[in-house]
C-alpha positions, 0 to 999 in steps of 0.5 A: 527530469525527475525521477518516475514515480510509481504508486502501489495502492492497497485494501480496500483501495484503488488507485482513487486514493493517491488524488489527494497526495498526486494533486498536493505533490504537483510532480509537473512533468515527473512522469507517474504510473498509479496502476489499479491492482489486478482485480481491484477495479476490473475482472481479475485477470484469467490465470491471476491467482492473486496471491502475494507473490502473484502481487509483488511479480506485477508491480515488480513488472510495472517498475520494469516498465518505467524503469525500461523508459525513465531509469531508476525510480521512486516506488511508493505504498499505501497499506497493501500497497507498502508491502507489495513496494518493499517486496519488490525494493528487496527483489529488485532494487537495481530499478530502485531509486528509492521505497517510501512507504505509508501504513504497513511494513514487512515486519516479522512481529507483525500478526494481522488486525481484526479483519485481516485475521476474519480474511484470512479463514475460510467461510468467516470471510465468505461470509463478511464479503456476502454481507458487506455492504457499499455505503456501510463501508462508505460511512466507515471509511469516511469516518476514518479519516478519508474524504467522502467522495474517495471513500464513495467511489472506493465502496461503489468497488466493493460490490464486485466479486472477483476483488472481494475473491481477490482480497481473500486469496491475497490474505490468505496467501499472507497467512493475514498479515503475518510475514514471519518466515518468508518475506521479513527475512529479506528485509536486509535487501532492502535498498537504503535509500527508504523512509517511513510516512505514518498517520499516528492513531492507525488503528490497523497498524499501530504507530508500534510497528513503525516506531519499531521498523525504523529502530531496527533498519535504522528506516527514517519515520515521519509520523503524520499528527492527528492522522488515521491509517489513510493520511495519504488521503487525509493529510495529504500535504503534509504527507507530501511535504514528507515525500517531496523532503525526502527526494530532494535529499536523495 
């Protein structure tokens, strides 16, 4: 049986973002887990601090559960899910056969995008959340390449106060999106079997970030031309082809 797969979504998404890619991958009987980050599709669990460390610990437990049943896993992440996937691979390489990340990477020189800086700022972040309307978010996500049905589904969840609080706590725990003084120091602990898959026109994490990481670490990079931040849903067949080629070479 092929290695089990663990897919981790990002912000402001949910597991729905993986549907196009999972359909394109057609993994058959391969065990697949596509969990929702705590607080993103339901209430924040009692006592869950929603920090980057808490999400990494949660994801490590998800990986442990898959490993216990199926052995070493392939972990795949997009956006914040990519950062969390890399962190799990750093901390628990014993659980990981491979890691693959799309449109986010733990990089010491990256300083975050405009929204990250807004969400990192007390009061300003809360105002942004209060003034944001799901319909407008759906429109914006679709304009950036996300399939319209998924954009509408993701936007509908935006009305959740728990999800809004989780996002603010997560970004503030990372000082916007700065990993220079913590997670980025452990990049050397990443297992060798890794790959980057990037939407060429990502306005949030520019292609140059992926190119720098690839050059510094020797990690292979596949660029999805004409795609943006949500390449996994915008161009699922191309992303699936890259993943399947990567896995077949392990």
